[in-house]
C-alpha positions in Angstrom: 140.9 103.3 107.5 142.5 100.4 105.8 142.9 100.2 102.0 140.9 96.9 101.7 137.5 96.1 103.1 135.7 92.7 102.9 131.9 92.4 103.3 129.6 89.4 103.6 125.9 89.5 102.8 123.0 87.1 103.0 119.3 87.2 102.2 116.3 84.9 101.9 112.7 85.2 100.8 109.7 82.9 100.8 108.6 81.3 97.6 105.4 82.7 96.3 103.3 81.2 93.5 102.6 83.5 90.6 105.3 86.0 91.4 108.3 86.7 89.2 111.6 85.0 89.9 114.4 87.6 89.5 118.0 86.7 90.3 120.8 89.2 89.7 118.5 91.4 87.7 117.5 88.5 85.4 114.0 87.2 85.0 114.0 83.4 85.3 111.0 81.6 83.7 109.3 79.8 86.5 105.8 79.2 87.9 106.8 80.9 91.2 108.9 83.8 92.4 109.9 85.3 95.7 107.8 87.2 98.1 109.1 90.6 99.1 108.4 94.3 99.4 110.7 95.1 96.5 111.3 92.7 93.5 112.7 90.3 96.1 116.0 89.8 94.1 117.8 87.9 96.9 121.1 88.0 95.0 121.2 91.7 94.6 120.0 92.1 98.2 122.9 89.9 99.5 125.5 91.8 97.4 124.0 95.1 98.7 124.3 93.9 102.3 127.9 92.8 101.6 128.9 96.2 100.2 127.2 98.0 103.2 128.8 95.6 105.6 132.3 96.2 104.1 131.8 99.9 104.8 130.3 99.3 108.3 127.1 101.1 107.1 124.5 98.6 108.5 122.2 96.6 106.3 119.7 96.9 103.5 116.8 97.2 105.9 118.3 100.3 107.5 118.7 102.1 104.1 115.6 100.7 102.3 113.0 99.7 104.9 110.1 97.5 103.9 107.9 99.9 105.8 108.6 102.6 103.3 106.1 102.6 100.4 108.9 104.2 98.2 110.4 100.8 97.8 107.2 98.8 97.1 108.0 96.7 93.9 111.3 98.5 93.4 114.0 97.0 91.3 116.8 95.9 93.6 119.5 97.3 91.4 118.6 100.7 92.9 119.7 99.4 96.3 122.9 98.0 95.1 123.8 101.2 93.1 123.1 103.3 96.2 125.3 101.1 98.4 128.1 101.4 95.8 127.6 105.2 95.7 128.0 105.3 99.5 131.2 103.3 99.3 132.5 105.6 96.6 131.8 108.6 98.8 134.2 107.0 101.3 136.8 106.6 98.5 136.2 102.8 97.8 135.4 100.9 94.7 134.4 97.3 94.3 137.1 94.8 93.2 135.2 91.6 92.9 132.1 89.6 94.1 131.7 85.9 94.9 128.1 84.8 95.4 126.0 81.7 95.8 122.2 81.2 95.2 120.6 78.4 97.1 117.4 77.2 95.5 116.0 73.7 95.2 114.4 74.3 91.8 114.5 75.3 89.0 118.1 74.4 88.0 119.9 77.6 87.2 123.0 76.5 85.3 121.7 77.7 81.9 121.3 81.2 83.4 124.8 81.6 84.8 126.1 83.7 81.9 123.1 86.0 81.9 123.2 86.6 85.6 127.0 87.2 85.6 126.6 89.6 82.7 123.8 91.4 84.5 125.9 91.7 87.7 129.0 92.9 85.8 126.9 95.6 84.2 125.2 96.7 87.4 128.5 96.6 89.4 130.6 98.1 86.6 133.0 95.2 86.8 134.7 92.9 84.3 133.0 89.5 83.9 136.2 87.9 85.4 135.5 89.8 88.7 132.0 88.3 89.1 131.4 84.8 90.4 127.9 83.2 90.7 127.4 79.7 92.0 124.2 77.7 92.4 123.4 75.1 95.1 120.4 73.2 96.2 119.7 72.5 99.8 119.5 68.7 99.2 115.8 68.8 100.2 116.8 69.8 103.7 115.2 72.7 105.6 112.9 75.5 104.2 115.0 75.9 101.0 115.2 72.2 100.4 111.4 71.8 101.0 110.8 74.5 98.3 109.5 77.1 100.8 112.2 79.7 100.4 115.4 80.6 98.6 118.6 82.3 99.8 121.7 84.0 98.5 125.1 84.7 100.0 127.8 87.1 98.8 131.3 88.2 99.6 132.8 91.4 98.2 136.2 93.0 98.2 136.4 96.8 98.2 139.6 98.8 97.7 140.5 102.4 98.6 141.1 104.5 95.4 
């Protein structure tokens, strides 16, 4: 096994009126949230998938299926912590994460610091190793029409 592993993750969820909008473990004040079996934190889901992918361990649905009532309403940091634990069991630790949230509204710039700090805490990384970018979909497709939101992430893991 090589000493470096790269993983890519992606997630999307439908927008749901009256739900909580949670991104990177941070509650974003908004009149809608995302629909999902867990807390629907698309950013943590994408990072979880990236870690699992880097280790060739499948995806979030294999480890935390939405058919399992155990995960109903669960905080997504549990998924990410478990993925990191699985990587650690194979001798790997996370080096950095680069991520993007695609959401038409609300504007997220004022939450960047809070989301990065939350991710750094969950991932046990320095703030300099955590990147979070925000994009709109320019009113194109389901995200642009305000029907859904998505997140993408890339991670680098290194053998200890």
